[in-house]
C-alpha positions in Angstrom: -39.3 -44.8 -54.7 -36.6 -45.9 -52.2 -34.1 -46.2 -55.0 -34.9 -42.6 -56.2 -34.3 -41.2 -52.7 -30.9 -43.0 -52.3 -29.7 -41.7 -55.7 -30.8 -38.2 -54.7 -28.9 -38.3 -51.4 -25.7 -39.6 -53.1 -26.0 -36.8 -55.7 -26.3 -34.2 -52.9 -23.1 -35.4 -51.3 -20.9 -35.7 -54.3 -22.1 -32.5 -56.1 -20.3 -30.0 -53.6 -17.0 -31.9 -54.2 -17.1 -31.8 -57.9 -16.2 -28.5 -59.6 -15.8 -28.7 -63.3 -15.2 -32.4 -63.1 -12.2 -31.9 -60.7 -12.3 -33.7 -57.3 -11.8 -31.3 -54.4 -9.3 -32.7 -51.8 -10.4 -32.6 -48.1 -9.3 -29.5 -46.2 -6.8 -31.5 -44.1 -4.8 -32.3 -47.2 -5.0 -28.7 -48.6 -3.6 -27.2 -45.3 0.0 -28.4 -45.8 2.1 -25.2 -45.7 4.9 -24.4 -48.0 8.3 -26.2 -47.5 6.4 -29.2 -45.9 5.5 -32.8 -46.9 2.5 -34.8 -45.9 3.3 -37.8 -43.7 2.9 -41.2 -45.3 0.2 -42.1 -42.7 -2.5 -39.9 -41.3 -3.2 -36.2 -42.1 -0.2 -34.6 -40.4 2.7 -33.1 -42.1 6.5 -32.6 -41.5 8.7 -29.6 -42.5 11.3 -30.3 -45.2 14.9 -30.5 -44.3 16.4 -27.2 -43.5 13.1 -25.9 -42.1 11.5 -25.9 -38.7 7.9 -25.8 -37.6 6.5 -22.6 -36.3 2.8 -22.9 -35.4 1.2 -23.9 -38.8 4.1 -22.9 -41.1 7.7 -23.9 -41.9 10.4 -21.3 -41.4 13.9 -21.6 -42.8 16.5 -22.6 -40.3 19.4 -20.2 -39.8 22.3 -22.7 -39.1 25.5 -20.9 -37.9 29.0 -21.7 -39.0 30.4 -25.1 -37.7 26.9 -26.5 -37.0 24.3 -28.7 -38.8 20.6 -29.0 -38.8 19.7 -31.8 -36.4 16.0 -32.5 -37.6 14.5 -31.7 -34.2 11.2 -30.0 -33.9 12.1 -28.1 -30.7 14.9 -25.9 -29.6 17.2 -24.2 -32.2 16.9 -27.1 -34.7 20.7 -27.3 -35.0 23.8 -28.6 -33.2 27.4 -27.8 -33.1 29.9 -30.0 -35.0 32.3 -32.2 -33.2 34.9 -30.0 -31.4 32.6 -27.0 -31.1 30.2 -25.8 -28.4 27.4 -23.3 -28.2 28.7 -19.9 -27.0 27.0 -18.7 -23.9 23.9 -16.8 -24.7 24.9 -16.6 -28.4 23.5 -18.4 -31.5 26.9 -19.5 -32.7 29.3 -22.4 -32.3 32.8 -21.7 -30.9 35.8 -24.0 -31.0 36.5 -26.0 -27.8 39.8 -25.1 -26.3 41.5 -28.4 -25.5 44.4 -27.8 -22.9 47.7 -29.6 -22.7 47.5 -33.2 -21.7 43.8 -33.5 -22.6 41.6 -34.9 -25.4 38.1 -34.5 -26.8 35.6 -37.0 -25.3 33.7 -39.4 -27.5 30.9 -37.0 -28.1 33.3 -34.2 -29.1 31.4 -31.8 -26.8 34.0 -31.4 -24.1 37.5 -32.6 -23.0 39.0 -35.0 -20.6 42.5 -35.1 -19.1 45.0 -37.8 -20.1 45.8 -40.6 -17.6 48.1 -39.2 -14.9 46.4 -35.8 -14.9 43.2 -34.4 -13.5 41.1 -31.3 -14.4 41.7 -28.1 -12.4 39.5 -25.4 -13.8 40.6 -25.0 -17.5 43.7 -27.1 -17.4 45.0 -30.6 -16.6 47.4 -30.8 -13.6 49.8 -33.8 -13.1 49.0 -36.2 -10.3 51.9 -36.7 -8.0 52.0 -40.4 -7.0 54.2 -41.0 -3.9 56.5 -44.0 -3.3 54.6 -47.2 -2.8 51.6 -45.7 -4.6 49.9 -46.2 -8.1 47.6 -44.4 -10.4 43.9 -45.0 -10.3 41.2 -44.5 -12.9 39.1 -42.5 -10.4 38.1 -38.9 -11.6 37.8 -37.7 -7.9 39.9 -38.0 -4.7 43.7 -38.2 -4.8 43.9 -40.1 -8.0 46.2 -42.7 -6.5 46.2 -45.6 -4.0 48.8 -47.3 -1.9 50.2 -50.7 -2.7 49.4 -53.8 -0.5 50.8 -53.4 3.0 50.8 -49.6 2.9 48.0 -46.9 3.5 47.6 -43.2 2.6 48.8 -40.8 5.2 48.5 -37.1 3.8 50.5 -37.3 0.5 52.5 -40.3 1.3 52.1 -44.1 1.6 53.0 -45.3 5.1 53.9 -48.9 5.8 51.3 -50.8 8.0 52.8 -52.4 11.0 50.8 -55.5 11.9 51.2 -56.7 15.5 51.4 -60.3 16.8 48.1 -62.2 16.5 46.8 -59.9 13.8 46.4 -59.9 10.0 46.5 -57.2 7.3 43.2 -55.7 6.0 43.1 -54.0 2.6 41.0 -51.0 3.5 41.4 -47.2 2.8 40.5 -46.4 6.4 41.1 -47.7 9.9 44.2 -49.3 11.3 44.9 -51.5 8.2 44.8 -54.7 10.4 42.5 -56.8 12.5 43.0 -59.1 15.4 42.8 -62.9 14.8 39.7 -64.7 16.2 40.1 -65.0 20.0 42.0 -61.7 20.3 40.8 -58.1 20.8 42.5 -54.9 19.9 44.0 -53.1 22.9 46.2 -50.0 22.5 47.7 -51.1 19.2 48.2 -54.7 20.2 46.0 -57.9 20.1 45.2 -59.4 23.5 43.8 -62.8 24.0 40.2 -63.0 25.0 39.7 -64.9 28.2 36.5 -67.0 28.1 35.1 -68.0 31.5 33.4 -71.3 32.3 29.8 -71.7 30.8 30.5 -69.2 28.1 31.6 -69.2 24.4 33.4 -67.0 22.0 31.1 -64.7 20.0 30.9 -64.9 16.2 33.1 -61.7 15.8 35.7 -63.5 17.8 36.7 -60.5 20.1 34.2 -61.1 22.9 32.4 -63.8 24.8 28.7 -64.5 25.8 27.3 -66.8 28.5 25.7 -70.2 27.6 21.9 -70.3 27.6 20.7 -70.5 31.2 23.6 -68.4 32.5 23.9 -64.7 33.0 26.9 -62.4 33.1 28.1 -61.2 36.4 31.3 -59.2 36.1 33.7 -61.6 34.3 31.9 -64.8 35.1 28.7 -66.7 34.0 26.3 -67.7 36.9 23.4 -70.1 36.5 20.0 -68.3 36.3 17.8 -69.0 39.3 14.4 -69.4 37.8 11.4 -68.5 40.0 8.1 -70.3 39.8 6.0 -69.5 36.8 8.9 -68.3 34.8 11.2 -69.3 31.8 14.4 -68.4 30.1 13.9 -65.4 27.7 14.8 -65.1 24.0 18.4 -64.1 24.6 19.0 -67.1 26.9 20.7 -65.1 29.5 17.7 -63.9 31.5 14.2 -64.9 32.5 10.6 -63.7 32.0 7.3 -64.6 33.6 4.8 -67.0 32.0 1.5 -65.4 30.9 -0.5 -64.1 32.7 2.0 -63.7 35.5 3.9 -60.4 35.8 7.4 -59.8 37.0 7.6 -58.4 40.6 11.2 -58.1 41.8 12.7 -61.7 41.7 9.4 -63.5 41.4 6.3 -63.9 39.2 2.9 -62.9 40.6 -0.6 -62.9 39.2 -1.7 -59.3 38.4 -4.4 -57.8 40.5 -7.9 -57.7 39.0 
């Protein structure tokens, strides 16, 4: 009895799919539109070359002159050939006008100026390099830099005058020199830094700081007079009260409760 029921059920499933002995393909395989090919995996499909998907159909691409079908499923479906570009608001490719002293870039979609020239609207202008200058590969700015010992001043390279007790600095801004350690800049010269007793030259070398336990008073370092219940602070050049004392003038007092 059970075997009879199973056979009847299988017959009911297969019968609608058989018409005159021909197997009817699933609807997903029948829905492939004209000019399309079923994908190798899954039930999706792809438009043939030269066609582009439009909803559930494949429409023929209209590729303009000097263009080629790019196989993309979005956009126009075509791209301009090397040396051509899409005309503004038009479905066509126009030749790129390369000015004198320029060349097409690697993608062929635009142009770049030769070395020694830079773009100025739709042309390439020659870069004027002054004496004691040299061309750079930068696409912005002046397009040139000054050689060692000179710096840019307007359209020229001016010689940098390094004063006594200073050294040259290769920088595009500033004086072009710094004072040696132990000296400080003063009106275009380098003056010696006078370090008082109980002090040391700071890391930058152009100023001094009092030793720990001393505080600066004018141009000298005086020993810190610690009041009761106080200690030298983090900087080493002042003091603060121990907890729970609070600073009151030049002494440490317990806070009122």
